[in-house]
N, C-alpha and C positions, 0 to 999 in steps of 0.2 A: 418256778421260776428259773431260766437258764443262767449257766454261769455267764454269759455276754451280758445280758440283762441286769445280773447283780452286780459284776463291775461298773455298770453305765449309774445304776440306783446310787452303789456308793460315791461314784467320783461327783455325781451331782449332788449327794449330799454336801460332800465335802466342800465345793466350790460355793455353795448355797452359806456356810457357815463361815466358810473364809470373807464373803463377803458381807454378812452379818457381822464379823467380827471385825473386818475395816471400817463399815460404817459406824459402829459403836465405836472405836480410836479415833474415826475422826469426829465424832460428834464430841469426845470427851474433850478432843484437843481444842476444838472454838467453843465449846462453855470454860475450859482452864483460860483462853485468851480473854473470853468476858471478863470472867470474874477478876482477872489482872488488868482488865481495862486497855487491852492490847488492841487496835484494831487493825485488821488484816486485809491486804492489798486485792482487789480484783485480779490484778496482774500484776504482775512483778517489773514489766519492762515497758517502755515508753520510748520513743523516739521523735524528735521535733527538726522541723527544717524552715529556717527563717532568713529571712532578708534582712540583713544587720549594718547598721549605720556606726561607723567608728568614729566618734566625735573627741579630739584630743584637745587639752591645756596647750595653750600654745606658750610654754615657758622651759627655756634650757639656757645653758651659756657655753661661752670659750673662756677658760680658766685666764690663758694669757690675754685676752682681750677686754680690758673694763668697759661695761655699759655694753656688752655683747648679748643678744638674745637668739633665742633659734622659734620656728613654728614648724609646724607638720598638716600637712595635706589630710583632711578628711576622707571619709570615701564610703562605700556601700559594697558589701559581699555578702555571699551566701554562707551559711550557718549551718553544720549538723549537732545536735546535742543528742547524747542517750541518757536516759534516766534508768536507775534501778531504785523501786520502792520496797522498801523494808517492811514499811505500815503501810497504810491508808495516808497517814499523816508525815511518815519522815522517809526521805529519798536524797540519794545520792546522785549527781549529775556532771557530766563530761562534755564539753565544752568545744567545738572543734571547728575550726574557720583560719583561711589566711587572706592577708590583703598588703597592696603596697603602699608606703608613705614616702612623700618625697619632703625633702628636710629643707631651710630656708632660713638664711641671717636675717636677726631684726635688729634692732637699736644699733649701734655703732658700726654692725657688721651689716647694715640691711642693703648697701650698694651692692653685695656679692649675690644677692640673688636666692636661687637654687646652688647648695652645696653638697649635696647627696640626696640618693634612695635607695630603701632598702625593701624588704619585704618582710612581714613581720606574722608569727604562726604562735598564738599565745594560748596553747591549750591550758583549759581552767576546768578545776573541780570544785563544786560545791556540794554541800551539805544542807538540806532543806526541810522546810516543814510546810506541808499543806494542810489549810483548812478545808474541811469537808462539810461543813455546815450551811452552806449557800445553794446548793443543788447543783444547777450546772456551771454556775459561777463558780470556780475553783483558785482563788488568790494563793500565792506560796512566798517566802521569804527564805534568803539563802544566804551563806557567808564561805568563801572556802579561800584556795590558793592558787594563784597564777604562775606558770613558768612561760615566759616569752622568749621564742628564740630569734632572732635577727638573722639574715639570710640572703644572699644576690646582692650585698652590700655594694654601692660603689660611689667613689666622691664624682663630684659634676662642681665645673666652675674651677673657683679657684682649691678645691680640694682634688688633690689625685687619688687618695682613696681614703674611705671612713670605715670604723668598725665600731659598731654599736655591742654592748655585753651584752649575753644572756643572761637573765634576772630572775629572781621571784619575785612575787608581789601578793597583798591581799586583795581581795574580791567581796563584794557586797552584793548583793541581788535582790529585786523583786519583781514579781509580774504574778499573770495569770492565764490560766486555761479557762474556755468556756468551750464546754463539749457538747458538741452536737448531737450525737448518741452516744454509745459504750465504747467506742472504739476511737470515731472523729473529734477534733476540736481545734479552736482557733486561740492562736496564745499571742501575747504581748508580755515583752518579756526585758527589764531595764537591767545593767549592770555597770557597776565602777570599779575599774581597776586600779588599782596603787602602783604605777611603774616609774622608776627615776633612774632608769638603766647608765652607767658610764658610757660616754664615748672616748674618739681619739682619730685624729685624721693627720695627714700628710698636706701643707700647704708649701709651696717652693723650696723645697728639701727638710724642713722643719717640722717636727710631730707636737701638735696642737691636743689640748684634751679637756672634756667638758665633761655635763652631766645635762641629760636630755630628759627634761621632766614632761613626761605623756599623759599619764593620768587620767587613760581616755575612758568615756563615757560608751558603751555599749547598749543601742536598742535596735531591739529585733522587732517583726512581727512575723507568724506564719503559721505552717498546721502542727498540730498535733495528732500521734497515733499512739492510742495503747492496746496494746497485744492484749 
């Protein structure tokens, strides 16, 4: 056997041994995960694109005006979410979307009509549990935290300016994916955010304050893609 053939044979044998060792390590890791009862995810990353309906509670008040109230316009907006699966059952999800809301007076200030408008950006992170015993139907529940950012804020009518404070809130979630194949699926998702930011505004040179009790329902449907 020539030197070149010997080198090739040695390299091939080394590669074969390395592959066998790698497969053995993977099998051992899989056996260990099975013995520990840990379900390994088929793919770690998933994205969804939804049409999202934002339905708020029409509650709130102006501190300086007894009997006053606030209401907010509902909206439909696109939403992107990104999920990372630690196991087939446990995942973390980041939800991204933005929408515009109009603020209206109610109660004793109903005659003022619209008093402000604001854009809302509510990034939300939830930790989810996914049920995997129903075939293509994959329901899940989740809970997490939300930080809502209010921007492009403008007073309207009686208010020359308005400022809604950015705030943290809790989030609850329930939904399901129905997988058409290994990668694509259909999603329905419902979230409840608990948001009651403080706000202030200026009318006739006087500063007024209050609380906007938004507490919106986020109801979405769209497509799922699992990498």
